[in-house]
C-alpha atoms as an extended CHARMM CRD file, in Angstrom:
* protein
*
       139  EXT
         1         1  UNK       CA            160.6550000000       88.7340000000       68.3740000000  PROA      1               0.0000000000
         2         2  UNK       CA            157.3530000000       88.7920000000       67.3250000000  PROA      2               0.0000000000
         3         3  UNK       CA            158.3220000000       90.2260000000       63.6310000000  PROA      3               0.0000000000
         4         4  UNK       CA            160.7100000000       86.9820000000       63.5630000000  PROA      4               0.0000000000
         5         5  UNK       CA            157.8900000000       84.8020000000       65.1410000000  PROA      5               0.0000000000
         6         6  UNK       CA            155.3290000000       86.1360000000       62.6990000000  PROA      6               0.0000000000
         7         7  UNK       CA            157.8500000000       85.6410000000       59.8780000000  PROA      7               0.0000000000
         8         8  UNK       CA            158.3500000000       81.9400000000       60.8470000000  PROA      8               0.0000000000
         9         9  UNK       CA            154.6770000000       81.2300000000       60.7330000000  PROA      9               0.0000000000
        10        10  UNK       CA            154.1000000000       82.9260000000       57.3650000000  PROA      10              0.0000000000
        11        11  UNK       CA            157.2830000000       80.4610000000       56.1290000000  PROA      11              0.0000000000
        12        12  UNK       CA            155.4390000000       77.1130000000       57.8210000000  PROA      12              0.0000000000
        13        13  UNK       CA            152.1840000000       78.1500000000       56.6610000000  PROA      13              0.0000000000
        14        14  UNK       CA            153.6060000000       78.4510000000       53.0200000000  PROA      14              0.0000000000
        15        15  UNK       CA            155.1060000000       75.5930000000       53.1060000000  PROA      15              0.0000000000
        16        16  UNK       CA            151.9580000000       73.5810000000       53.9820000000  PROA      16              0.0000000000
        17        17  UNK       CA            149.6910000000       75.2210000000       51.6920000000  PROA      17              0.0000000000
        18        18  UNK       CA            152.0960000000       74.4090000000       48.5350000000  PROA      18              0.0000000000
        19        19  UNK       CA            152.4700000000       71.1810000000       49.9860000000  PROA      19              0.0000000000
        20        20  UNK       CA            148.8680000000       70.5280000000       50.3180000000  PROA      20              0.0000000000
        21        21  UNK       CA            147.9620000000       72.1170000000       47.1950000000  PROA      21              0.0000000000
        22        22  UNK       CA            150.4920000000       70.0010000000       45.2580000000  PROA      22              0.0000000000
        23        23  UNK       CA            148.8340000000       66.9390000000       46.5110000000  PROA      23              0.0000000000
        24        24  UNK       CA            145.3400000000       68.1480000000       45.5690000000  PROA      24              0.0000000000
        25        25  UNK       CA            146.4080000000       69.0970000000       41.9900000000  PROA      25              0.0000000000
        26        26  UNK       CA            148.1260000000       66.2000000000       41.5390000000  PROA      26              0.0000000000
        27        27  UNK       CA            145.4670000000       63.7580000000       42.7390000000  PROA      27              0.0000000000
        28        28  UNK       CA            142.7520000000       65.1240000000       41.4500000000  PROA      28              0.0000000000
        29        29  UNK       CA            144.3760000000       65.5570000000       38.0360000000  PROA      29              0.0000000000
        30        30  UNK       CA            145.7510000000       61.8840000000       37.5450000000  PROA      30              0.0000000000
        31        31  UNK       CA            142.5240000000       60.4660000000       38.9340000000  PROA      31              0.0000000000
        32        32  UNK       CA            140.5080000000       62.5850000000       36.5470000000  PROA      32              0.0000000000
        33        33  UNK       CA            143.3250000000       61.5980000000       33.6200000000  PROA      33              0.0000000000
        34        34  UNK       CA            142.7160000000       58.1050000000       34.3860000000  PROA      34              0.0000000000
        35        35  UNK       CA            139.2140000000       58.0160000000       34.4670000000  PROA      35              0.0000000000
        36        36  UNK       CA            138.7060000000       60.3440000000       31.3460000000  PROA      36              0.0000000000
        37        37  UNK       CA            141.6800000000       59.8420000000       28.8920000000  PROA      37              0.0000000000
        38        38  UNK       CA            141.7470000000       56.2290000000       28.3790000000  PROA      38              0.0000000000
        39        39  UNK       CA            137.3440000000       56.5020000000       27.0590000000  PROA      39              0.0000000000
        40        40  UNK       CA            138.2300000000       59.4760000000       25.3090000000  PROA      40              0.0000000000
        41        41  UNK       CA            141.0430000000       57.4320000000       23.6310000000  PROA      41              0.0000000000
        42        42  UNK       CA            139.1870000000       54.4910000000       22.9260000000  PROA      42              0.0000000000
        43        43  UNK       CA            135.7800000000       56.6170000000       21.5150000000  PROA      43              0.0000000000
        44        44  UNK       CA            138.2350000000       58.1000000000       18.5280000000  PROA      44              0.0000000000
        45        45  UNK       CA            138.9570000000       54.4470000000       17.7140000000  PROA      45              0.0000000000
        46        46  UNK       CA            141.9310000000       53.1040000000       20.0840000000  PROA      46              0.0000000000
        47        47  UNK       CA            142.3470000000       49.8710000000       21.6870000000  PROA      47              0.0000000000
        48        48  UNK       CA            142.7340000000       49.6370000000       25.5020000000  PROA      48              0.0000000000
        49        49  UNK       CA            146.3700000000       48.9240000000       24.8250000000  PROA      49              0.0000000000
        50        50  UNK       CA            146.8130000000       51.9880000000       22.6180000000  PROA      50              0.0000000000
        51        51  UNK       CA            144.6790000000       53.7650000000       25.3070000000  PROA      51              0.0000000000
        52        52  UNK       CA            146.7550000000       52.9960000000       28.4880000000  PROA      52              0.0000000000
        53        53  UNK       CA            150.1260000000       54.2870000000       26.0910000000  PROA      53              0.0000000000
        54        54  UNK       CA            148.8570000000       57.0180000000       25.1790000000  PROA      54              0.0000000000
        55        55  UNK       CA            147.8390000000       57.5460000000       28.7850000000  PROA      55              0.0000000000
        56        56  UNK       CA            151.2450000000       56.9930000000       29.6580000000  PROA      56              0.0000000000
        57        57  UNK       CA            152.9840000000       58.9510000000       26.8290000000  PROA      57              0.0000000000
        58        58  UNK       CA            151.1790000000       61.9920000000       27.5700000000  PROA      58              0.0000000000
        59        59  UNK       CA            152.4500000000       63.6770000000       30.5080000000  PROA      59              0.0000000000
        60        60  UNK       CA            155.6780000000       62.9620000000       28.7570000000  PROA      60              0.0000000000
        61        61  UNK       CA            155.3740000000       64.5900000000       25.4160000000  PROA      61              0.0000000000
        62        62  UNK       CA            155.2260000000       64.7340000000       21.9540000000  PROA      62              0.0000000000
        63        63  UNK       CA            157.9610000000       62.3410000000       21.2770000000  PROA      63              0.0000000000
        64        64  UNK       CA            156.5850000000       59.8370000000       24.1520000000  PROA      64              0.0000000000
        65        65  UNK       CA            153.4770000000       60.1100000000       21.9280000000  PROA      65              0.0000000000
        66        66  UNK       CA            154.8500000000       59.5820000000       18.3670000000  PROA      66              0.0000000000
        67        67  UNK       CA            156.6110000000       56.1560000000       19.5680000000  PROA      67              0.0000000000
        68        68  UNK       CA            153.0190000000       55.0170000000       20.8220000000  PROA      68              0.0000000000
        69        69  UNK       CA            152.3330000000       52.0450000000       18.2080000000  PROA      69              0.0000000000
        70        70  UNK       CA            148.7180000000       52.7090000000       16.1430000000  PROA      70              0.0000000000
        71        71  UNK       CA            148.3250000000       56.0130000000       17.6340000000  PROA      71              0.0000000000
        72        72  UNK       CA            146.2810000000       58.3660000000       14.8040000000  PROA      72              0.0000000000
        73        73  UNK       CA            145.9280000000       62.1000000000       14.6390000000  PROA      73              0.0000000000
        74        74  UNK       CA            142.1940000000       61.7590000000       16.0100000000  PROA      74              0.0000000000
        75        75  UNK       CA            143.0970000000       59.6150000000       19.2760000000  PROA      75              0.0000000000
        76        76  UNK       CA            146.0260000000       62.1120000000       20.4710000000  PROA      76              0.0000000000
        77        77  UNK       CA            143.3680000000       65.2480000000       19.7520000000  PROA      77              0.0000000000
        78        78  UNK       CA            140.7480000000       63.4800000000       21.9220000000  PROA      78              0.0000000000
        79        79  UNK       CA            143.3000000000       62.3390000000       24.2750000000  PROA      79              0.0000000000
        80        80  UNK       CA            144.8280000000       65.1420000000       24.4440000000  PROA      80              0.0000000000
        81        81  UNK       CA            141.7660000000       67.4430000000       25.4250000000  PROA      81              0.0000000000
        82        82  UNK       CA            140.9480000000       64.6850000000       27.9350000000  PROA      82              0.0000000000
        83        83  UNK       CA            144.2470000000       65.2620000000       29.3630000000  PROA      83              0.0000000000
        84        84  UNK       CA            144.2800000000       68.9330000000       29.4360000000  PROA      84              0.0000000000
        85        85  UNK       CA            141.0880000000       68.6360000000       30.9090000000  PROA      85              0.0000000000
        86        86  UNK       CA            142.4570000000       66.9780000000       33.9980000000  PROA      86              0.0000000000
        87        87  UNK       CA            144.5700000000       69.9040000000       34.5220000000  PROA      87              0.0000000000
        88        88  UNK       CA            141.3380000000       72.1980000000       34.4990000000  PROA      88              0.0000000000
        89        89  UNK       CA            139.6100000000       69.9390000000       37.4810000000  PROA      89              0.0000000000
        90        90  UNK       CA            142.6620000000       69.6660000000       39.3170000000  PROA      90              0.0000000000
        91        91  UNK       CA            143.2620000000       73.4000000000       39.3570000000  PROA      91              0.0000000000
        92        92  UNK       CA            139.5870000000       73.8720000000       40.0280000000  PROA      92              0.0000000000
        93        93  UNK       CA            139.8060000000       71.7590000000       42.9720000000  PROA      93              0.0000000000
        94        94  UNK       CA            142.8960000000       73.1870000000       44.3510000000  PROA      94              0.0000000000
        95        95  UNK       CA            140.8590000000       76.8770000000       44.0180000000  PROA      95              0.0000000000
        96        96  UNK       CA            137.9240000000       75.3590000000       46.0350000000  PROA      96              0.0000000000
        97        97  UNK       CA            140.3070000000       74.1460000000       48.7610000000  PROA      97              0.0000000000
        98        98  UNK       CA            141.7780000000       77.4790000000       48.8570000000  PROA      98              0.0000000000
        99        99  UNK       CA            138.2680000000       78.8890000000       49.3090000000  PROA      99              0.0000000000
       100       100  UNK       CA            138.1350000000       77.0660000000       52.6810000000  PROA      100             0.0000000000
       101       101  UNK       CA            141.2580000000       77.8110000000       54.0380000000  PROA      101             0.0000000000
       102       102  UNK       CA            140.8100000000       81.4930000000       53.2040000000  PROA      102             0.0000000000
       103       103  UNK       CA            137.4090000000       81.3800000000       55.3870000000  PROA      103             0.0000000000
       104       104  UNK       CA            139.3390000000       79.6440000000       57.9200000000  PROA      104             0.0000000000
       105       105  UNK       CA            141.8080000000       82.8240000000       57.9710000000  PROA      105             0.0000000000
       106       106  UNK       CA            139.0390000000       85.1620000000       57.8320000000  PROA      106             0.0000000000
       107       107  UNK       CA            137.8670000000       83.4260000000       61.1390000000  PROA      107             0.0000000000
       108       108  UNK       CA            141.1450000000       83.5200000000       62.7490000000  PROA      108             0.0000000000
       109       109  UNK       CA            141.3820000000       87.2630000000       62.2570000000  PROA      109             0.0000000000
       110       110  UNK       CA            137.9310000000       87.5730000000       63.9810000000  PROA      110             0.0000000000
       111       111  UNK       CA            139.8020000000       86.7240000000       67.0800000000  PROA      111             0.0000000000
       112       112  UNK       CA            143.0170000000       88.7880000000       66.8600000000  PROA      112             0.0000000000
       113       113  UNK       CA            143.3190000000       91.5430000000       69.5790000000  PROA      113             0.0000000000
       114       114  UNK       CA            143.1250000000       95.2780000000       68.3510000000  PROA      114             0.0000000000
       115       115  UNK       CA            146.2860000000       96.6700000000       68.6630000000  PROA      115             0.0000000000
       116       116  UNK       CA            145.2500000000      100.0170000000       67.5500000000  PROA      116             0.0000000000
       117       117  UNK       CA            145.7940000000      101.5720000000       71.5050000000  PROA      117             0.0000000000
       118       118  UNK       CA            149.7040000000      100.0570000000       71.4690000000  PROA      118             0.0000000000
       119       119  UNK       CA            150.1940000000      102.5000000000       68.2070000000  PROA      119             0.0000000000
       120       120  UNK       CA            151.7740000000      105.6330000000       69.7970000000  PROA      120             0.0000000000
       121       121  UNK       CA            154.5710000000      107.6600000000       68.8990000000  PROA      121             0.0000000000
       122       122  UNK       CA            156.6580000000      106.5870000000       72.0400000000  PROA      122             0.0000000000
       123       123  UNK       CA            159.7980000000      104.9940000000       71.0200000000  PROA      123             0.0000000000
       124       124  UNK       CA            161.1520000000      102.5610000000       73.8170000000  PROA      124             0.0000000000
       125       125  UNK       CA            164.7850000000      101.8080000000       72.4500000000  PROA      125             0.0000000000
       126       126  UNK       CA            166.8550000000      104.8600000000       70.2620000000  PROA      126             0.0000000000
       127       127  UNK       CA            170.0830000000      103.8810000000       68.4700000000  PROA      127             0.0000000000
       128       128  UNK       CA            173.0370000000      103.8790000000       70.3480000000  PROA      128             0.0000000000
       129       129  UNK       CA            174.7640000000      106.1320000000       67.8040000000  PROA      129             0.0000000000
       130       130  UNK       CA            171.7590000000      108.6760000000       67.5250000000  PROA      130             0.0000000000
       131       131  UNK       CA            171.6310000000      111.8940000000       68.6190000000  PROA      131             0.0000000000
       132       132  UNK       CA            169.0650000000      110.9380000000       71.1230000000  PROA      132             0.0000000000
       133       133  UNK       CA            171.2570000000      108.0810000000       72.1410000000  PROA      133             0.0000000000
       134       134  UNK       CA            170.9980000000      109.3580000000       76.1030000000  PROA      134             0.0000000000
       135       135  UNK       CA            166.9310000000      108.5890000000       76.1100000000  PROA      135             0.0000000000
       136       136  UNK       CA            167.4640000000      105.4030000000       76.5000000000  PROA      136             0.0000000000
       137       137  UNK       CA            166.0460000000      103.6380000000       79.6090000000  PROA      137             0.0000000000
       138       138  UNK       CA            167.2060000000      100.3080000000       79.0350000000  PROA      138             0.0000000000
       139       139  UNK       CA            170.8340000000      100.4060000000       78.2820000000  PROA      139             0.0000000000
């Protein structure tokens, strides 16, 4: 029972962590991309409309970028570098958040019960088809 409960807790904790970290990554990345890709594209010579189109096309790949009218190599490189940096910032924020969760886990471990005294060679239940099955006290 304890092993099953531990597995459920681990599975639930993993689901919460994945959801939390994916949300942090997506939010941080998109906020950074909006605030840095457009200025980077405009600094490379793009009009505001082209910069907006580049921002919308970057997550969709090279085929979408080729359809942006007015896109030059300099604009694509500048916007692409800012877009990559947005993922760097997102991963950095996720790493910082995981430090907080790790610290919380370490503090929680300080309150765990020591199971050392319970770790004995005593076996409570033997397999029923084992040669020592007659030692079962609870069957």
